[in-house]
C-alpha positions as CSV (number, residue, x, y, z in Angstrom):
1,M,0.0,0.0,0.0
2,K,2.8,2.4,0.8
3,N,4.3,2.0,-2.7
4,H,1.0,3.0,-4.2
5,V,0.9,6.2,-2.1
6,S,4.5,6.9,-3.0
7,E,3.7,6.6,-6.7
8,Q,0.7,8.8,-6.3
9,H,2.8,11.4,-4.5
10,Y,5.4,11.3,-7.2
11,L,2.7,11.8,-9.9
12,S,1.4,14.8,-7.9
13,K,5.0,16.2,-7.8
14,T,5.5,15.9,-11.5
15,I,2.1,17.5,-12.3
16,L,2.8,20.3,-9.9
17,A,6.3,20.8,-11.4
18,G,4.6,21.0,-14.8
19,V,2.1,23.5,-13.6
20,F,4.7,25.6,-11.8
21,A,7.0,25.6,-14.9
22,G,4.0,26.3,-17.1
23,I,3.1,29.4,-15.0
24,A,6.7,30.7,-15.3
25,A,6.8,29.9,-19.0
26,T,3.4,31.5,-19.6
27,L,4.6,34.7,-17.9
28,A,7.8,34.7,-19.9
29,N,5.8,34.1,-23.1
30,L,3.4,36.9,-22.3
31,F,6.3,39.4,-21.5
32,Y,8.0,38.4,-24.8
33,D,4.7,38.9,-26.7
34,L,4.2,42.3,-25.1
35,F,7.8,43.3,-25.7
36,F,7.9,42.1,-29.3
37,R,4.6,43.7,-30.2
38,S,5.6,47.0,-28.7
39,I,9.0,47.0,-30.5
40,R,7.7,45.9,-33.9
41,Q,4.2,47.4,-33.8
42,F,2.9,43.9,-34.7
43,V,-0.9,44.0,-34.4
44,P,-2.4,40.8,-35.9
45,S,-3.5,38.6,-33.0
46,Q,-5.9,36.1,-34.4
47,I,-3.5,33.2,-33.8
48,I,-1.1,34.2,-31.1
49,N,-2.8,36.2,-28.4
50,V,-3.1,36.3,-24.6
51,A,-5.7,33.5,-24.5
52,T,-3.8,31.1,-26.8
53,I,-0.5,31.7,-25.0
54,I,-2.0,31.0,-21.6
55,F,-4.0,27.9,-22.5
56,A,-1.5,26.4,-25.0
57,T,1.4,26.8,-22.6
58,M,-0.4,25.5,-19.6
59,L,-1.8,22.5,-21.4
60,L,1.7,21.7,-22.9
61,F,3.3,21.9,-19.5
62,L,0.6,19.8,-17.8
63,V,1.1,17.1,-20.4
64,A,4.9,17.4,-20.1
65,G,4.6,16.9,-16.3
66,V,2.7,13.7,-16.9
67,L,5.2,12.6,-19.5
68,Y,8.0,13.2,-17.1
69,F,6.3,11.0,-14.6
70,F,6.0,8.1,-17.1
71,S,9.4,8.5,-18.5
72,S,11.2,8.8,-15.2
73,K,9.2,6.1,-13.5
74,F,9.0,3.4,-16.2
75,I,12.0,3.9,-18.4
76,K,15.6,3.2,-17.4
77,R,17.3,6.6,-17.3
78,G,14.0,8.2,-18.1
79,H,15.1,11.6,-16.9
80,W,17.6,11.7,-19.8
81,V,15.1,10.2,-22.2
82,Y,12.6,12.9,-21.3
83,I,15.2,15.6,-21.9
84,A,16.4,14.1,-25.2
85,V,12.8,13.8,-26.5
86,C,12.0,17.4,-25.5
87,I,15.1,18.7,-27.2
88,I,14.2,16.8,-30.4
89,L,10.6,18.0,-30.3
90,S,11.7,21.6,-29.6
91,I,14.1,21.5,-32.6
92,L,11.4,20.0,-34.8
93,C,8.9,22.7,-33.8
94,F,11.5,25.4,-34.3
95,S,12.4,24.2,-37.8
96,W,8.7,23.9,-38.6
97,G,8.2,27.5,-37.4
98,L,10.9,28.7,-39.8
99,H,8.6,27.8,-42.7
100,I,5.4,29.4,-41.5
101,N,3.8,32.0,-43.8
102,R,1.1,34.0,-41.9
103,S,0.2,36.4,-44.6
104,A,0.8,37.4,-48.2
105,D,2.7,40.4,-46.8
106,P,6.3,39.3,-46.2
107,I,6.8,41.7,-43.4
108,I,3.8,40.4,-41.4
109,S,4.9,36.8,-42.1
110,A,8.5,37.6,-40.9
111,D,7.2,39.3,-37.8
112,F,4.8,36.5,-37.0
113,R,7.6,34.0,-37.5
114,V,9.9,35.8,-35.1
115,L,7.1,36.0,-32.5
116,L,6.2,32.3,-32.9
117,L,9.9,31.2,-32.8
118,G,10.4,33.2,-29.6
119,I,7.5,31.5,-27.9
120,V,8.6,28.1,-29.2
121,T,12.1,28.8,-27.8
122,I,10.9,29.9,-24.4
123,S,8.5,27.0,-24.1
124,G,10.9,24.4,-25.5
125,L,13.8,25.4,-23.1
126,S,11.4,25.6,-20.1
127,V,9.8,22.2,-20.8
128,T,13.1,20.6,-21.4
129,F,15.1,21.9,-18.4
130,F,12.8,23.5,-15.9
131,I,10.5,20.6,-15.2
132,P,13.5,18.2,-14.5
133,Y,15.1,21.0,-12.4
134,L,12.0,21.4,-10.3
135,M,11.8,17.6,-9.8
136,K,15.3,17.7,-8.4
137,H,14.4,20.7,-6.2
138,P,10.8,20.2,-5.1
139,S,11.2,22.6,-2.1
140,I,10.9,25.5,-4.6
141,Y,7.2,24.8,-5.3
142,L,6.1,22.4,-2.5
143,D,7.2,24.1,0.7
């Protein structure tokens, strides 16, 4: 019975690490969005806006926390497998983002691409390194 409680506690810690990292990444993404839009005077917000940043980032990090649980609990050296998979997925998303065309106007497309790639970079680095860091230092968010 104690092992079941221990696994449930570990799952809770990974989910909380994902949520805490997600909040930090969401704030970083929102600041980047605000900073970029004010510098470049980029107005279009149908795709990337406050609501999509908040919900997409938090959902991504919640799923990442659960994935960290499964990889670290059931795969030998799962901590490193999680980091490797996140690095690969981040690189794939970044390379995919390089080819996005948002508009027929090349300036709008270029600005959208930079905005998207900044958010992908912040989220990718956070999901790759911040969740494992929080799992090694749970006193940051649990105490």
